[in-house]
N, C-alpha and C positions, 0 to 999 in steps of 0.2 A: 751826295752831300759833301764829299771831300773831307778835308781835315777838320772843318768846323761847320756847325749848323746854327742858324739863328731862329729863335722863336719870337715873333714880333707881336703876337696878340694872345693873351691868356685870360679867358673869362669863364665864369660859371653862372648857372642860374641860381635863384634864391631858394630852390628846393632843398630839402634836408640833406639829400645825398650829393649836392653840388660839390662841396669841398672833397668828399671821398672820390668822386668821379675824376676830379682834377688830379688827385694823387695817382689814381690808376692810370690816367692818360700820360702823366709825366713818366711813370715807370715804363710804359709802353714805348715812349720816345727814346728812353735810354736803351731799351732792348733793340730797337730799330737802329739806333746809332752804332751799337756794337756790330750788328749784322752788316752794316754798310761801310764800316771802317772809319766812321766819324770819330775824331779824337777830342772834340770840345763842343759843348753845348752852351749857347749864349741866350739870355733872355733880355731883350732890349725894350720891353713894354714898360713905359714909364707910368702907366695908369693901373698897375695891378693892385688888388686889394690886400689887406692884411691877411686874409684867409689864404690867398694865393701865395703870399710870401711864406706863410707857415708851411704850405704844401711843398714849396721849393726847398725850404730848409730840410724837411723830412726826407726828401728824395736825394739830397746831397748837393744842392746848389748853394753857393755862397756869393754874397755881394762883394764885388771888387771894383772900386772906383765907380760906383753907381750902376754897374752891370752885374747881373746874376750869371755866374759861370759854374759849369760842372765838367771836370775832366772825365773822359770816358775811358775806363779801364776795365779789364776783365782778367780772370784767372787769379793766380797767386803772385803777389808782388812784394818786394822789399821796400823799406823806407827810402833807400837810395834810388831805387827805380822810380818811385813816386816823385821824388824831388827832381830827378832827371827829366821825367815827362813834363812836369810843370814848367821847368826851365825851357825846355824845347818849345813849349806852347806860349812862351813869353808871359807866363803867369808867375807872380812872385810866390815862392814857397811859403811865405808868411801867411797865406790863406789857410795853411794847415795848422791844426792845434798842436801845441808843443808837448802836451802830456796826456790828453784825453783820447785814449785808444778808440772808444766808442764813437766819438765825433769823427775821428779820422776815417774809420771804416764806413761811416755814412757818406763822407765825401767821395771815397773811391769806389763805393758800391756800384756794380756787383763784384768788383775785384775784392780780394781778401788779402789781409796781411799774411805773409809767409812767416808765421810765428808759431813755433812748436809749443808755446805755452798757452795757446788759446784753448779753453775747455771746449770739448766737442761731445755731443750726445746723439745716440740713436734712440728715437722715441716712436713707439707704435701708436698709431691713431686709428680708431675704428672708422670704417668706410662712411658711416652715417654722419660722422663729424668732419672728416676730411673734405667732403664735398662742399662744405660751407667755406672752407679756407682756400683750397687750391685745386681740388680734383673735379674739374668740370665734366670729365667723362662719366663720372658716377651720376652727376645730376642729370645728364642726358638720358640715363637709363630709366628715369622715372616718367610717368605720364605727364603731359603738359598740364601745368597748373597745380600739380601735386608735389612738386619738389620742395617747396618751402625754403628755398635757399636764402640765407641771410646776405643780401646784396652788399650791405655795409661792411661785412667781413670779407666776402669774396673779392670785392673791388678795393678794399682798403690796404693801407700799408702795414698796420699793426693789428695784433689780436692777442688772445690769451688762451693758454692751455692749463687745465687743472690736473694735478696728480696727487696721489697719496704715497708716492714712492719715498723711501727713506734714504735714497742716495743723496749725496751732497752736490747741489747744483751751484754753479758760479757764473756770473755775468760780468762783462760781455762774453758771449760764447757763440757756438754754432750748433744748429740742430739739423739732423737728417730725419725726415718723416717716413716711417714705414707704414704703409696703409694695410692694416689687417682686414680680414673679411668682416668682422663685426657681427652683430646679431642678424643682419639681413643677408649675410653671405655674398656681398657684392664687391668686397675689397679685392684688389689685385695681388696682394701679398708681395709688394714691391716697395722699394724706396723711390718715391715719386717727386720729392721736393726737398728743399732745404730752406732754413730761415736763420736770421740772426737772433740770438737770445739776448734781450736787452735788460731784463730785470727779473729777479727772483724774489718772491714775497711769500713768507711762511706765516700763516695766521689761521684763525678759525674760519669756518665756512661762511658765516654771516658777514664778516669783515671783507673777505675776498669777493663775495658775490656783490656786495654794495659797491666796492671800489672798481671792479672790473666788469660789471654787468654789460656795459655797452660793447666790450671787446670779446666776449665769450659767447659760444653757442649754447652752453649749458643753461638750462632753466634751474630755478632754485631746487627743485626736486632731484635733479641730477647731481648737484653739488652735495646736497644733503645725503644722498645715497652713497656718494663717494666717501663721505665722512662717517660711514657706517651709522647714519642716522643719529649722530652725536654732535650737538652744537659746540661742545667744548673740545672736539678733536682738532688737530692741526692738519691743514692741507698746504700744498705749495701751488702758487700761481706762477706760471712762466709767461712773461710778456715777451712776445716775439714780433719780428717785423721783417720787411724786405724779403718776402718769400719768393723763391725761384722754383718754377716747375721744371722738371727734367725732361729733356727730349728723349733720353734713353734711360728709362727707369731700370733700377737694378733689382733683379729677382733674388730669391733665396740662394740659389746655386752660386750666383756671382758674389753675393755677400759673403758666402762661406769661403770662397777663394781669396777674398780680401780680408779675411780674419774676423768676420762677424757672423758666426754660424747661428742658426736658430737653437732654441726657441726665443721668442721676443715677448715675454710676459709683461714687461714694463720698460721704462727708460733705463738706458745703460750708458755709462761713459765710454767713449772710444778714443784711441790715440788720435792726435791731430794728423799724423801721417796717414791713418786709415781714412779720415774724412777727406783728405786731399785725393787719395786714390779713388774713392767712390765718386767724389765730385767730378774728377777728370774723366772717369768712365761714363758718367751720366751726361756730360756735355751740355750744360745749360747754355742757352743763348746762342749756340752755334748756328750759323746760317745754313 
């Protein structure tokens, strides 16, 4: 594909999952572009719908002079390196936001800003929940037809995780997902993926369930139990997106050498430098 790749036709069916599938396919195109050394993606389709435009925006494309463009970057980069890459590709750096870090990280995704101030968290997730978001290996362990996988979550860009943790979360940030064994004893006990933390909302269980129902795997009974069966309790919803599955998941022994020893009873903040080390060991997107 060389330095650039053109996408000439993007369409989806009128089925409910159509826009979700488009987002999933666009993220796959970005992964393939990284593996092939492509530096720039272009969409020249003049007939795309508003729902496709929204999908392009979410995956990091921006319209420049009537053409949708996305620079293809990976790893950790500085602002100067981003501007240098855009200049080399003959893209005006003005396509980048001046002050919105979250928008900038959408444009450069899956690359990440080399910013030591980015909040980072290690979050344990039970196997029976992880399979809906990113852990397809777990889903394959079930009998055909019995997995009950929420395809809109598995294929989508964003989702939500609920917690009763009392730690202070801050967005935008980064999440490492540690898959615990859970009630079914199926989890690998490894860090298997990472995501961007986009929003933190603290509220009662009814409010959170109503607002984020389409993005979460929890049923009302799960959220109610998390709130100790008290509707006036406060929970935290973490809206996350752009999840990357790791090709080299990190087990407990490796996490310990990188400064994150067990146990992992709940979410914990970790230094940005630790996130960088774990991410680089896990090698997402490497061909």
